[in-house]
C-alpha positions in Angstrom: -14.0 28.6 82.3 -10.6 27.2 81.6 -7.6 28.6 83.3 -4.2 28.4 81.6 -2.7 29.4 78.3 -4.8 30.7 75.7 -5.4 28.3 72.9 -6.2 29.2 69.3 -7.2 27.0 66.4 -5.3 27.4 63.2 -7.1 27.0 60.0 -5.3 25.3 57.3 -4.8 27.4 54.1 -5.6 25.6 50.9 -2.5 25.5 48.5 -2.5 28.1 45.7 -3.0 26.6 42.3 -0.1 26.9 40.0 -0.7 29.2 37.2 -1.6 27.7 33.8 0.8 28.6 31.1 -0.4 28.1 27.6 2.4 26.7 25.3 1.4 26.2 21.6 2.6 23.2 19.7 4.2 23.8 16.3 1.9 22.8 13.4 4.8 20.6 12.0 4.9 18.4 15.0 1.6 16.7 14.8 1.8 16.8 11.0 5.1 14.8 11.4 3.6 12.5 13.7 0.7 11.7 11.3 3.1 11.3 8.4 5.3 8.9 10.5 2.3 6.8 11.4 1.2 6.6 7.6 4.8 5.5 7.0 4.2 2.4 9.0 1.8 1.3 6.2 4.8 1.1 3.9 6.3 -2.3 4.9 2.6 -3.9 5.0 1.9 -2.5 1.4 5.3 -3.5 0.0 5.0 -7.0 1.4 1.4 -7.5 0.1 1.7 -5.8 -3.3 5.5 -6.4 -4.0 8.4 -4.2 -4.6 8.1 -1.4 -7.3 10.0 1.7 -8.1 6.9 3.8 -7.5 6.1 2.2 -4.2 9.7 2.5 -2.9 9.9 6.0 -3.9 6.5 7.0 -2.3 7.2 5.4 0.9 10.7 6.6 1.3 9.4 10.1 0.6 6.8 9.8 3.4 9.3 8.6 6.0 11.9 11.2 4.9 9.3 14.0 5.0 8.1 12.9 8.6 11.7 12.9 9.9 12.5 16.3 8.3 9.3 17.9 9.8 10.0 16.1 13.3 13.6 17.4 13.4 12.6 21.0 12.4 9.9 20.9 15.1 12.4 19.9 17.6 14.7 22.7 16.5 11.8 25.4 16.7 10.8 24.1 20.3 14.5 24.2 21.6 15.0 27.7 20.2 11.8 28.9 21.8 13.3 28.2 25.4 10.1 27.0 26.9 7.5 28.9 24.9 6.6 26.0 22.8 5.6 22.4 23.6 5.2 19.3 21.6 8.7 17.9 21.8 7.2 14.4 22.5 5.3 14.6 19.2 8.3 15.6 17.2 10.7 13.0 18.8 8.2 10.3 18.5 7.8 11.2 14.9 11.4 11.1 14.1 11.8 7.6 15.9 8.8 6.1 14.1 9.8 7.5 10.6 13.3 6.0 11.1 11.8 2.7 12.1 9.4 2.6 9.2 12.2 3.5 6.6 14.3 0.6 8.1 11.4 -1.8 7.8 10.8 -0.8 4.2 14.4 -1.7 3.5 14.3 -4.8 5.5 11.0 -5.9 3.5 12.6 -5.1 0.2 15.7 -7.0 0.9 13.7 -10.2 2.0 11.3 -9.9 -1.0 14.0 -9.3 -3.5 16.2 -12.3 -2.1 13.3 -14.6 -2.2 11.2 -13.7 -5.3 13.9 -14.4 -7.9 14.3 -18.1 -8.8 17.9 -19.4 -8.9 19.4 -19.3 -12.4 17.2 -16.7 -13.8 18.6 -13.5 -15.1 16.9 -10.3 -13.9 16.0 -7.8 -16.6 14.3 -4.5 -16.7 11.3 -4.4 -18.9 11.8 -0.7 -19.7 15.8 -0.5 -20.2 16.3 -4.1 -21.6 13.2 -4.6 -23.8 11.0 -1.7 -24.2 13.5 1.1 -24.9 15.3 -1.1 -27.5 12.3 -0.7 -29.7 12.0 -2.6 -33.0 14.7 -3.0 -35.8 14.4 -2.5 -39.4 11.2 -3.7 -41.2 9.8 -4.1 -37.5 12.1 -6.8 -36.7 13.1 -7.8 -33.2 16.0 -5.7 -31.8 19.4 -7.5 -31.9 19.9 -7.2 -28.2 16.4 -8.5 -27.5 16.7 -11.3 -29.9 19.9 -12.3 -28.1 17.8 -13.2 -25.1 16.1 -15.9 -26.9 16.1 -19.3 -25.1 17.5 -17.5 -21.9 15.7 -17.9 -18.4 14.7 -14.4 -17.3 12.9 -12.6 -14.6 11.1 -9.4 -15.1 8.2 -7.3 -13.9 5.4 -5.7 -15.5 1.6 -5.1 -15.5 -1.1 -7.5 -16.8 -2.9 -5.9 -19.8 -6.6 -5.8 -18.7 -8.8 -8.1 -20.8 -12.4 -7.1 -20.4 -13.6 -10.6 -21.9 -11.8 -12.8 -19.1 -10.1 -12.0 -15.9 -9.9 -15.4 -14.2 -8.4 -18.6 -15.0 -6.2 -17.1 -17.7 -3.9 -19.4 -19.7 -1.9 -16.6 -21.3 -2.0 -12.9 -20.9 -0.1 -9.7 -22.1 2.5 -8.2 -19.8 3.1 -4.4 -20.5 5.9 -2.3 -18.9 3.6 0.2 -16.8 0.1 0.4 -15.6 -0.5 3.7 -17.7 -0.4 1.5 -20.9 -3.2 -0.7 -19.7 -5.3 1.4 -17.3 -6.0 4.6 -19.3 -7.1 3.4 -22.6 -3.9 4.0 -24.6 -2.9 1.1 -26.9 0.7 0.0 -25.9 3.5 0.0 -28.3 4.7 -3.4 -29.7 7.9 -3.2 -27.8 6.0 -2.5 -24.6 4.4 -5.8 -24.7 5.3 -9.5 -24.0 2.9 -12.3 -24.3 3.0 -14.7 -21.4 2.1 -18.4 -22.0 1.7 -20.6 -18.9 2.8 -24.2 -18.9 0.5 -27.3 -18.5 -2.7 -26.6 -16.7 -1.3 -23.5 -14.9 -3.8 -20.6 -14.8 -3.7 -17.1 -13.1 -6.3 -14.4 -12.4 -5.9 -10.7 -13.3 -3.5 -8.9 -10.9 -3.8 -5.2 -10.8 -0.4 -4.5 -9.2 3.1 -5.1 -10.4 3.5 -8.8 -11.5 6.6 -10.7 -11.5 7.2 -13.5 -14.0 9.9 -15.9 -14.7 10.3 -18.2 -17.6 12.2 -19.0 -20.8 12.2 -16.1 -23.2 11.3 -16.6 -26.8 12.0 -13.8 -29.3 9.6 -13.6 -32.4 8.6 -11.2 -35.0 7.2 -8.6 -34.4 6.9 -9.0 -30.7 8.7 -11.1 -28.0 7.0 -14.0 -26.6 7.7 -15.8 -23.3 6.6 -19.3 -22.4 6.3 -19.8 -18.6 
């Protein structure tokens, strides 16, 4: 028996767990994030395959779409006043898409600045040669004939020859890959014969191919000696 004040033992009460509140994520937020991550492949692809209007348009569209979806997601989340989550996904998508777009531009600038040899005139296969067509009696168009003997730089696609695809000494360059990959015979104004100098050889390239050399106009099709 213990005299004195009455003692009591107080039991510690466990904390009440916070109530879980489910906040959905707008579908556009993760979609934007996936597209932004895909956009990071753009600089790598452009650097490895080279600059082409189709490639630049495609990757620019991917980055732009990711940025728009990300900004739209942020707008929805803010308007929901706490009812929606996923702002990190949306914000990250916008930042990654912007970075990928800038990287695409940087790669394009570097490649364009370094791929054109000094002293060569840059031509568009489509507007400067193909769209000119042939003159009377299938003669070379006067504008194309005026290029004879000039050092030019242009891009096109190698016409696929099933007989030989490696160690080519000469090949046909066409203005777009639809001419050579889907069985349609190219028009005469859509083809340029490329002849390599000396012992130079080249293997078949499926992507956009750049060539630089002295242009030789002949009837009925232009000829280039590289």
